[in-house]
Structures are given as structure tokens and as C-alpha cells.
C-alpha positions as CSV (number, residue, x, y, z in Angstrom):
1,M,0.0,0.0,0.0
2,L,1.5,3.3,-1.1
3,S,1.5,6.4,1.1
4,R,2.8,9.9,0.9
5,G,6.0,8.9,2.8
6,G,6.6,5.4,1.6
7,F,4.6,2.1,1.6
8,K,3.2,-0.4,4.0
9,L,4.9,-3.8,4.4
10,F,2.6,-5.7,6.7
11,R,0.7,-5.5,9.9
12,L,2.0,-7.1,13.2
13,W,0.2,-7.1,16.5
14,G,-2.2,-4.4,15.3
15,I,0.7,-2.2,14.2
16,D,1.3,-1.2,10.5
17,I,4.9,-1.7,9.6
18,N,5.9,0.9,7.0
19,I,9.0,1.8,5.0
20,D,9.8,5.4,4.2
21,W,11.3,6.1,0.8
22,S,14.6,7.2,2.5
23,W,15.0,3.7,3.8
24,I,15.8,2.5,0.2
25,F,18.9,4.8,0.1
26,I,20.3,3.6,3.4
27,F,19.6,0.0,2.5
28,L,21.5,0.3,-0.7
29,L,24.3,2.2,1.0
30,I,24.8,-0.5,3.7
31,T,24.5,-3.3,1.1
32,W,27.1,-1.6,-1.2
33,N,29.5,-1.0,1.8
34,L,29.3,-4.7,2.8
35,A,29.5,-6.1,-0.8
36,A,32.2,-3.7,-2.0
37,G,34.3,-3.3,1.1
38,V,33.7,-5.3,4.2
39,F,33.1,-8.8,3.0
40,P,35.7,-8.8,0.2
41,Q,38.3,-7.8,2.7
42,M,37.3,-10.7,5.0
43,H,36.8,-13.2,2.2
44,P,38.8,-12.3,-0.9
45,N,38.0,-15.8,-2.3
46,W,34.3,-15.4,-2.3
47,N,32.7,-15.0,-5.7
48,P,30.7,-11.9,-6.4
49,V,27.3,-13.7,-6.3
50,L,28.0,-15.0,-2.8
51,T,29.4,-11.7,-1.6
52,W,26.4,-9.7,-2.8
53,S,23.9,-12.4,-1.6
54,I,25.3,-12.3,1.9
55,A,25.4,-8.5,1.8
56,I,21.8,-8.2,0.9
57,V,20.7,-10.8,3.5
58,A,22.8,-9.0,6.1
59,S,21.2,-5.6,5.3
60,L,17.7,-7.1,5.5
61,L,18.4,-8.8,8.8
62,F,20.0,-5.6,10.2
63,F,16.7,-3.7,9.5
64,A,14.7,-6.7,10.9
65,S,16.7,-6.2,14.1
66,I,15.9,-2.5,14.0
67,L,12.2,-3.5,13.7
68,V,12.6,-5.7,16.8
69,H,14.0,-2.7,18.6
70,E,11.0,-0.6,17.7
71,L,8.5,-3.4,18.4
72,A,9.9,-3.6,21.9
73,H,9.1,0.1,22.4
74,S,5.6,-0.3,20.8
75,L,4.5,-3.4,22.6
76,V,5.4,-2.0,26.0
77,A,3.6,1.2,25.0
78,K,0.5,-0.8,24.0
79,S,0.6,-2.8,27.3
80,R,0.6,0.6,29.1
81,G,-2.5,1.8,27.2
82,L,-0.7,4.0,24.7
83,P,-2.0,3.7,21.1
84,V,0.6,2.7,18.5
85,H,-0.6,2.5,14.9
86,T,2.6,2.4,12.9
87,I,6.3,1.7,12.9
88,T,8.3,3.3,10.1
89,L,11.8,2.3,9.0
90,F,13.6,5.3,7.5
91,L,17.0,6.8,6.8
92,F,18.1,6.8,10.5
93,G,16.7,3.5,11.5
94,G,13.1,3.3,12.8
95,V,10.5,5.2,14.7
96,S,7.4,4.0,16.6
97,N,4.4,6.3,16.1
98,I,3.2,6.4,19.8
99,E,0.2,8.7,19.7
100,R,0.6,10.4,23.1
101,E,3.1,11.0,25.8
102,P,3.3,8.4,28.6
103,E,1.2,8.9,31.7
104,S,4.1,8.5,34.2
105,P,7.9,8.6,34.5
106,A,7.9,4.8,35.2
107,T,6.1,4.1,31.9
108,E,8.5,6.4,30.0
109,L,11.5,4.7,31.6
110,I,10.3,1.1,30.8
111,M,9.3,2.1,27.2
112,A,12.7,3.7,26.6
113,I,15.0,1.1,28.0
114,V,13.5,-2.0,26.4
115,G,14.7,-0.9,22.9
116,P,18.4,-0.9,23.7
117,I,18.0,-4.0,25.8
118,A,16.4,-5.8,22.8
119,S,19.2,-4.7,20.5
120,I,22.0,-5.7,22.9
121,A,20.3,-9.0,23.6
122,L,20.0,-9.7,19.8
123,G,23.6,-8.8,19.4
124,F,24.9,-11.3,21.9
125,A,22.5,-13.9,20.5
126,F,23.9,-13.4,17.0
127,L,27.5,-13.6,18.4
128,L,26.6,-16.9,20.2
129,L,25.0,-18.4,17.1
130,G,27.9,-17.2,14.9
131,T,30.4,-18.9,17.2
132,L,28.4,-22.1,17.3
133,T,28.1,-22.3,13.5
134,T,31.9,-22.3,13.1
135,R,33.8,-25.7,13.1
136,R,36.5,-24.3,15.3
137,G,36.8,-21.3,17.5
138,I,37.7,-18.0,15.9
139,S,38.2,-14.5,17.1
140,M,36.6,-11.3,15.7
141,D,40.0,-10.5,14.2
142,D,40.1,-13.7,12.2
143,L,36.7,-13.8,10.4
144,A,38.5,-14.9,7.2
145,R,38.1,-18.5,8.4
146,A,34.4,-18.2,9.0
147,N,31.8,-19.7,6.6
148,P,29.1,-17.4,5.1
149,I,26.5,-18.1,7.8
150,S,29.0,-17.5,10.6
151,T,30.3,-14.3,8.9
152,L,26.7,-13.0,8.6
153,L,25.9,-13.7,12.2
154,L,29.3,-12.4,13.5
155,W,28.7,-9.2,11.6
156,L,25.1,-8.8,13.0
157,G,26.2,-9.3,16.6
158,P,28.5,-6.3,17.1
159,I,26.3,-4.0,14.9
160,N,23.3,-4.7,17.1
161,I,25.2,-4.2,20.2
162,A,26.5,-0.9,18.8
163,V,22.9,0.2,18.0
164,G,21.8,-0.6,21.5
165,V,24.7,1.3,23.1
166,F,24.3,4.3,20.7
167,N,20.7,4.6,21.6
168,L,21.7,5.0,25.3
169,V,23.5,8.2,24.5
170,L,21.8,11.1,26.3
171,G,20.7,12.7,23.1
172,F,16.9,13.3,23.4
173,P,14.8,12.0,21.7
174,L,17.1,8.9,21.6
175,D,16.3,6.2,24.1
176,G,19.0,7.5,26.5
177,G,17.5,10.9,26.3
178,R,14.1,9.5,27.1
179,I,15.5,7.6,30.0
180,L,17.1,10.9,31.2
181,R,13.7,12.7,30.8
182,S,11.9,10.0,32.8
183,L,14.4,10.6,35.7
184,L,14.0,14.4,35.4
185,W,10.3,14.0,35.3
186,A,10.3,11.9,38.5
187,A,12.6,14.5,40.1
188,T,10.6,17.6,39.1
189,G,7.1,16.3,38.8
190,S,6.7,18.1,35.5
191,L,6.8,16.5,32.1
192,K,7.1,20.0,30.6
193,K,10.2,20.9,32.7
194,A,11.7,17.5,32.2
195,S,11.2,17.7,28.4
196,K,12.8,21.2,28.3
197,L,15.9,20.1,30.2
198,A,16.2,16.8,28.2
199,A,15.8,18.7,24.9
200,R,18.6,21.2,25.9
201,I,20.9,18.3,26.8
202,G,20.0,16.5,23.6
203,Q,20.8,19.6,21.5
204,A,24.2,19.9,23.3
205,V,25.0,16.3,22.5
206,A,23.9,16.9,18.9
207,W,26.3,19.8,18.6
208,I,29.1,17.6,19.9
209,F,28.3,15.1,17.2
210,I,28.3,17.9,14.6
211,I,31.6,19.3,15.7
212,L,33.3,15.8,16.0
213,G,31.9,14.8,12.6
214,L,33.2,18.0,10.8
215,S,36.5,17.5,12.6
216,M,36.8,14.0,11.2
217,A,35.7,15.1,7.8
218,F,38.6,17.6,7.7
219,G,41.2,15.0,8.7
220,M,41.3,15.1,12.5
221,R,41.5,11.8,14.2
222,V,38.9,11.4,17.0
223,P,39.5,8.8,19.7
224,L,37.3,5.7,19.2
225,L,35.8,7.2,16.0
226,G,39.0,7.6,13.9
227,T,38.9,9.9,10.9
228,G,37.6,10.1,7.4
229,F,35.4,12.4,5.2
230,T,32.4,10.0,4.8
231,G,32.2,8.8,8.4
232,G,32.7,12.4,9.7
233,L,30.0,13.8,7.4
234,W,27.6,11.0,8.4
235,L,28.2,11.7,12.1
236,A,27.6,15.4,11.6
237,F,24.4,14.6,9.7
238,I,23.2,12.5,12.6
239,G,24.0,15.4,14.9
240,W,22.0,17.7,12.7
241,F,19.1,15.3,12.7
242,L,19.2,14.9,16.5
243,N,19.3,18.7,17.1
244,N,16.2,19.2,15.0
245,A,14.4,16.1,16.5
246,A,15.1,17.4,20.1
247,A,13.7,20.8,19.3
248,S,10.7,19.3,17.5
249,T,9.9,16.8,20.2
250,Y,9.9,19.5,22.9
251,Q,7.7,21.7,20.7
252,Q,5.2,18.8,20.5
253,V,5.2,18.6,24.3
254,L,4.4,22.4,24.5
255,I,1.6,22.0,21.9
256,H,0.0,19.1,23.7
257,D,0.3,21.0,27.0
258,L,-1.5,24.0,25.5
259,L,-4.3,21.7,24.0
260,H,-4.7,19.4,27.0
261,G,-8.0,20.1,28.7
262,V,-9.4,22.2,25.8
263,P,-12.6,20.5,24.7
264,V,-13.0,19.9,21.0
265,T,-16.4,21.6,21.1
266,R,-14.6,24.9,21.7
267,L,-12.5,24.6,18.5
268,M,-14.8,22.7,16.2
269,R,-17.0,24.3,13.5
270,S,-20.7,23.8,14.2
271,N,-23.5,24.1,11.6
272,V,-21.3,22.6,9.0
273,P,-22.8,22.5,5.5
274,S,-23.7,18.9,4.6
275,V,-24.9,17.0,1.5
276,S,-27.4,14.2,1.1
277,P,-26.3,10.8,-0.1
278,G,-28.6,10.9,-3.2
279,A,-27.2,14.3,-4.4
280,S,-25.2,14.0,-7.6
281,V,-21.5,14.8,-7.6
282,S,-22.2,17.7,-10.0
283,E,-24.5,19.2,-7.4
284,L,-21.9,18.7,-4.7
285,V,-19.3,20.6,-6.8
286,H,-21.4,23.4,-8.0
287,S,-23.8,24.0,-5.1
288,H,-21.4,23.3,-2.2
289,M,-17.7,23.3,-3.1
290,M,-17.8,26.2,-5.5
291,N,-19.7,28.3,-2.9
292,S,-17.4,27.8,0.1
293,D,-13.9,27.3,1.2
294,E,-14.7,23.8,2.6
295,R,-13.2,20.9,0.8
296,C,-14.9,18.1,2.8
297,F,-18.6,17.7,3.5
298,P,-20.4,15.3,5.9
299,V,-23.0,13.1,4.2
300,I,-26.2,13.2,6.3
301,D,-29.1,10.8,6.0
302,Q,-32.1,11.1,8.4
303,D,-30.0,13.2,10.9
304,Q,-27.3,10.5,10.9
305,M,-23.8,11.1,9.5
306,I,-23.1,8.2,7.1
307,G,-19.9,9.4,5.5
308,L,-17.7,12.2,4.4
309,V,-17.0,13.3,0.9
310,C,-14.0,15.4,0.0
311,L,-12.4,17.1,-3.0
312,E,-10.0,14.2,-3.4
313,D,-13.0,11.8,-3.9
314,V,-14.4,14.0,-6.6
315,R,-11.0,14.2,-8.4
316,R,-10.9,10.4,-8.7
317,L,-14.2,10.4,-10.6
318,P,-14.2,11.1,-14.4
319,R,-15.8,14.5,-15.2
320,N,-18.4,12.9,-17.5
321,D,-19.8,10.8,-14.6
322,W,-20.5,13.7,-12.3
323,E,-24.1,14.1,-13.3
324,T,-25.1,10.5,-12.9
325,T,-23.0,9.5,-9.9
326,P,-24.5,10.0,-6.4
327,V,-22.4,11.2,-3.6
328,S,-23.0,8.0,-1.7
329,R,-20.9,6.1,-4.3
330,I,-17.7,8.2,-3.8
331,M,-17.9,9.1,-0.1
332,T,-15.9,7.5,2.6
333,P,-18.3,5.6,4.9
334,A,-18.5,6.6,8.6
335,S,-17.3,3.1,9.6
336,R,-13.9,3.9,7.9
337,L,-13.6,7.4,9.2
338,E,-11.6,8.7,12.2
339,L,-14.3,10.0,14.5
340,I,-14.1,11.8,17.9
341,T,-16.5,12.4,20.7
342,P,-17.3,15.8,22.2
343,Q,-15.9,14.7,25.5
344,A,-12.4,14.4,24.0
345,D,-9.9,17.3,24.3
346,A,-8.0,19.0,21.5
347,S,-4.8,17.2,22.3
348,E,-6.4,13.8,21.6
349,A,-7.9,15.2,18.4
350,L,-4.5,16.4,17.2
351,N,-3.1,13.0,17.9
352,R,-5.8,11.4,15.8
353,L,-5.3,13.9,12.9
354,A,-1.5,13.2,12.9
355,A,-1.9,9.4,13.2
356,K,-4.2,9.2,10.2
357,D,-2.7,12.1,8.3
358,V,-6.0,13.8,7.7
359,R,-7.0,17.4,7.8
360,Q,-10.3,17.1,9.7
361,V,-12.1,14.9,12.1
362,P,-15.9,14.8,12.6
363,V,-17.2,15.3,16.1
364,V,-20.0,12.7,16.6
365,Q,-22.2,11.5,19.4
366,N,-24.6,8.6,18.9
367,G,-24.2,8.9,15.1
368,H,-25.3,12.6,15.2
369,L,-22.8,15.1,13.8
370,L,-22.1,17.9,16.2
371,G,-19.4,19.6,14.1
372,I,-16.1,19.2,12.2
373,L,-12.7,19.9,13.8
374,R,-10.1,20.9,11.3
375,R,-6.3,20.9,11.7
376,R,-6.2,24.6,10.7
377,D,-8.7,25.4,13.5
378,I,-6.3,23.9,16.0
379,L,-3.3,25.7,14.4
380,R,-5.3,29.0,14.6
381,Y,-5.9,28.4,18.3
382,L,-2.3,27.7,18.9
383,Q,-1.2,30.8,17.0
384,L,-3.6,32.9,19.1
385,Q,-2.3,31.4,22.3
386,S,1.3,32.2,21.3
387,Q,0.4,35.8,20.4
388,V,-1.4,36.2,23.7
389,A,1.7,34.8,25.6
390,A,4.0,37.1,23.7
391,S,2.0,40.3,24.4
């Protein structure tokens, strides 16, 4: 299934496993590095077919390991009552789409620490299997004597341990940064204060990465990291990403803090123009869409909302069929819509909008439409609040 940011692979434990388009680049880069550099140095006698085959399998298993890391986060989150709809593999690894912040520091701590534990445990498991599959004991410095399966496993072992250890770095929103935030949260009693402190520490760590990376790129040898243009540039790029992610994550906490406790009924649009299911698409376009700035209209039948029809639905229908096609044929049924009750607050509504990547959510009670809450209504409220705070 295609999406704006990539495509869906499969569904596991109620979670959609997605791949972002950027993942293809990093997958090819890792495969090329293994096939053109790492494995030929270890096994100069391997033929190209074997080298590339093991490289591809190694890359796939590496990202499968990343998925295990993210699943550990997600399954703990779900066990603690936090909705998780998707896990996305992308350029920098993977990310679990946990809809809202944890309810307590303990939940945050457990959610954060299980990912690195899973990666490190996988790493040692691969190392053990790699050792068992060799006919005689070998060291990591003598992989040339390992068979293809052992080589594969003995490469996956250290790389997973490295992933686990790297994620423990205190660079919010890495797992280590989230562990730090949970401790700060427990100490201060405030998620907002803890997030601010963790974000500042995370940005400081990110700038250290950037400085070290640029130093390596310009020839300086950094202890434990070495030197080199490509490695240095990649480290600086990771630092840049972490810096932006820390600022963005803290901004999300501020936004949800502003929206928490604000009822959706305060921000929604009441008396929304609607259309009947039997109206033609032509009537929808000329009598409704052309006369307002709305792009989505609820479909009402006997005072019950049965669906939603949007401009995107109209665009998929050939122009010649507008006169003869009823709205009910192109609408999205209510059973497939993301709906919200009037008792929910605006923070929950924003989570729903972000999770489903939609612009509006109907506010419904017992099948009766009370209004439509649009993303731009929430943004307008946030803009007003920021202007009031600044004055």
C-alpha cells in the first residue's frame, strides 16, 4: 500500500509496519558497503554472487533487528494503554508512532529502556550463534576462516550491540535521552520541565556530534571514532538530525500541553454544511464546493452522519460521470472514518489527525454530527495562544 511517505509492508500485533522512501537509500548504501568493502576484505576468495547475496541478507536482517528494537518500544507502550498505529523504517533506523506521551515517569523509563535491551540481547544472540556455527573457535579479528553463515551472524552481533549502546546516548529523543527525561520527570514532577531540560541536553549532545563529525571530515583523528570524510560527514548529519528532533519533540510537548483540557467543542465548527447521499457529484461541486472554502462535507441521511465526501474523492471520478453518480458512491463511509466524541480534548484530536494524516475529524455523538474539527482550527488556536503569551 502506497502512502505519501513510503509504503506499508505488513501488519503485526495491530501495528502497521511501514517503510519510508529514504530507507531505500540507506539499505542500498549498507549493502554496497558490505559487498564492495567489508566482505571482500574478510573473504577475498568469495565469488561476487556469494558476496552480494550475503550482503543483501545482512542488510535485511539488520533492519529486521531495528524492527525488533521498535517493536519492543511499541509493545510496551500498548501494554501501558498508549495507542501505537505504525512503525516506520527510514534513513536513520526506525520510529514508533506512539500517539501520546506516557502517563508517568515509570512508563517512560520502561518504554525507553526496552529498545536498547532488545538490540543488545539480539547482538549477543547473533554472536553466540555465529560462534556455534563455526567448526572451530575463531576471534573477531580472524573472520576470514568463518563460513558465510558465521560471517553473517558475527557481523550482525556487534552491529546490534552498537545500535543498543548508541541509543543509550543522552541525546533526546534517543532512548538514552528519554531515560534521562523520565528521571528528570520523576525529580521535578513536571513533564514540561523535564522535556525542556532533556531537549537542551540533547541539543548539546547533537552539537558535539556535529563538531566531531566535521573535525573527522577535515582530517582530524577522533578517539574511538577515527577519521575520514564520509564517516565524519555522516556523524555530523546524525547530529543535525538529533538537534532538529530534540527541538521538534519539545515543541510537540508544548503544543499538547496547550491543548490538554481544551474541549474539541470549543474549537470545532458547528452548523457545517452537509450533503445528502442521493445528491449528484455535480450538485456537490457546483452547489457546495464552489460556494465555500470547505473541501470536505459530511453526508447526512435522516439526521445521521453516514460518511464524508472530499475534493479528493471528486477528483478520482471522471468528469463525464458527475451528473449520474450519487455522492454515496464516492464518499468514505462513517465506519472507515476517524471520529471523535465531544468529550475528548483537542490534544487527543490532534493525535488522531496526525496518526491518520487527515485534515479534519468529525465530532460525533450517537451517530449525530455535532461539528467538524479541522487541523487549521487547531493551528489557529495555537497561534492565538502564542500571540497572547508574547503580548
